[in-house]
N, C-alpha and C positions, 0 to 999 in steps of 0.2 A: 503491498499500500502505500502510494507518494505522499509526504507531508503536503497537509494543505501549504496556501501564501503567509498563514499567521503566522503558522510555525516556521517555515522557512524565513519568516521576517528576523522573527526572536531569534532561532539559530545563528543566521548571519553576523549580525550586533552583537549576541552574545560569545561568541566567538573570536571577533577581531577584539573585544575587552578580555579574555578572560590569557592565561597562562600555559592552563592544559584544553584545549578544544577539543581532545578527543573526548573528553570527559562530557561536553553537553551532550543534554536530554532535553527534548521540549514533551511535553504530550501532552493531549487533546481530547478536553471532553466536550460533551456538548449537555444541558440540560436545561429548564426551564427559567432558568434566571442567563443564559445566554454558554458564552462559550470560555472554556475556562484553559487557560496554558500553564501548567506545572512544569516549571525549569526545572532541572536540577544538575549543578555544576560538582568540580571538584571542591570541596571546602577548602582548600588551601585557596581555590576563587571566588570565592564565597563574598568576602568585603570589597570584591572589586567589583561585582556584579550587584550588589545592595550599593555602595557609596558612603560619601562620609555622610552621616544625618539622614539615608536614606534615599539621597538626590537623585540618585543611577539609572535605583530602582522606580521611585518617580516619574521620569523618563520616559523607560522600557513602557511604562503603563500607556503614556499619554500619546504616545507615539502608538500605543494599540489601539487607544480610545480613537485618533485620528485614522485609521485605518479600519477601523467598526463603522465611522459614519460615513467613511467611503460603500463599505458592504454592508450595507445595514443590519452592524451585529454590533451585538456586547459584548466586549473583552474583558476577560480578568483574567490577570499575571498571579501566578503564585508561586512564593520562591520557594522550594522545597531547600530541607538542613538535611543532606545526607548522611553528616558527620555519623560516625558509627560510635552509639551511646551518649549523642549529646557533650558537652562539658563535664570531665571528671568532678566525682567528686572529692571535696576539700577532704584531706587527709588526718586524721586527729594524730599524733605523735608525743612523744615527750618533753621537744624545746617548743610542743606550744603556752608551755608554764613558764619558760624561761621568755618566749613573746609577751607574755602577758605581763614580763617584769618587767623588758625592755621596754615598752610601752608606757607601763606607771611612767619607770623615770624620764622621756620624753615630755609626758604632761608636768613633771615637775621641772622641766629645764625650760617648758613653753611659759610654764606660772611666771617663775622668775624675769623671764624675756618680754612678757607682757608690763610687770612691774617696773621693768627698766626701761622698755620705751615710753610709757607712761609720767616717770623722776625725768627723762630724756626730753621729753612735749613739755614739763612745767616747765624743767630749765628755760627751754626757747621760747617762751612764754616773757619768761622773766626776761632775759636780752632784748627781747623785741621789744617790750614796755621801755628798759633804759634808753633804746636807739629814740622810741617815742617822745621821751623827753630830754635828746639834745635838740637844741637851737641851729639848724642848719640853715 
């Protein structure tokens, strides 16, 4: 079965964006809501297809909407995350207690830095007040 024009369109655009064009797959399903294109890419290329803040994915959807206007169809694009198992679960280890202690140390240092900053701000205000008193 040959790919429809919408599948070919998305495949062409995405294959030019990714590092592994051989792993780009577009599945087409039709239901009462319209045409659903499910895009699957290599997990390493997922970020390229989505883009910063989803801009690239939104652009792909906009282009599909334009194609849908021409063909009197409603298109939806679903980007499938086929990463095996998804993101790994965080592991607990013996070093977690040390990490908590390190965080507490950082909080202490941060509190000191805030105090020093407020002292420095107060000193700067006093110096500026002294400059205002000068008759120049």
